[in-house]
N, C-alpha and C positions, 0 to 999 in steps of 0.2 A: 530558916525558911527563906527561899529566894523570892524576889519581887516578880510580879506577873510580867512586867515589861523590863527588859534588860537592854542597856545600851552597850554595844560592843564597839570599842574604838581602837583602831589601829592607826598609827600615824599617817600612812600613805594610802590606805585602803578606803573605799567608800564607806560611809557610815551605815551601820545595819542595826535595825531593831528587831528583836525576836519576841514573839508572843506565842508560846506553845509551839506549834508546828509551822506557823506563818512567819515568814521573814520578809521584811520590807527594806529595800535599799534606797538610799538617797545619794544621788551622784553629786558630790560636792566638787568645787573647783579644785582641779589638781594643781600641785605646785609647779607643773610644767606649762601652765597656761600663759604666763608672761613670757616664758622662753619661746613658745610657739609664735607669739605675736612679734617678738624681736626678730626671730628668724624670717618671718614673712616680710617684715619691713626691710630687712637686709637684702633678701632675694629680690624684692621689688625695686629697690635702689640699684642693685647690680644690673638688673635687666634694663633699667632706664639709662644708666651710665654707659653700658655696653652698646646700646642702640645709638646713643649720641656719638660715641667714638667711631662706630662703624660708618655713620653718615658722614662725619667729618673726614675720615680717612679715605673714603671712596669718592668724595666730591671731585678732586682733581682728575681722577680716572674717568668719571662720568663726563666731565667737561672735555677731556681729550677725545673721548668717544664721539662727542657731538662735532668736534672739529674734523675728525676722520670721516664722519658721515657727510658733512658738508663738502669735504674734498672729493668724496666718491660721487657727489652730485655735480661735480665740475667747478666748484669754487676753489680755484687755485690762486686767486689774487690776494686773499687774506692770509698774512703770515701767522704762523703758530707762535704766539708769545707766551701762552699759558704754561708755566712750569719749567721754562727753559733754564731759569736761573737756579733751580734746585739741583742738588748733587746727589739725588737718589734715583731710584728706578723710574719714578714719575718724570723726573728731568731728562733721563735717558730716553724715555718714550717720546717726550715732547721734542727733543732735538732730532730724533729719528723721523718723526712726522714732518718736521720742518725740512729736513734734507729730502724726504720723499716728495714734498710739495714743490720744492724748488726744481728737483729733477724732472718731475712730471711737467711742470710749467716750461722748462727748457726743451723737453722732448716735444711737447705740443707746438711750441713755436718753431722748432726745426721741421716738423711735419707740415705745418701750414706754410712755411717759406719754401720748402723744397718740393 
C-alpha cells in the first residue's frame, strides 16, 4: 500500500508533493543561484572598470578640445603644452595644435602690420 502523500525528489528539479490528483510544487534554491550572483558581480565590476578606463583615456583629448575651442575664440597667446611630450596620437594632435596656433599668431601679426 502506498502512502497518501508521496515526496518525489529529483536532484535538480523543484520538490513536488503529490496527493491524489493534486500536485504542489515548492521552488527550492537552484544550484545556479550563487553562479548568477557571481556573474552579476563580475559584470558590474567590468562596467565600472571600463567606465573609469574610458574616462582616463579620453581626458587628454577633452583637454585638447578645450584648447582648440579657446584658440577658435581668439586666444592665440597661450601655448599648447598639454600632451606635447607624449609619443602617441594625442601628442601628435597637441604638436599640430601648437603649430597651428603659432602659424595663426604669425599670420595675424602680418595682417595687422601690413
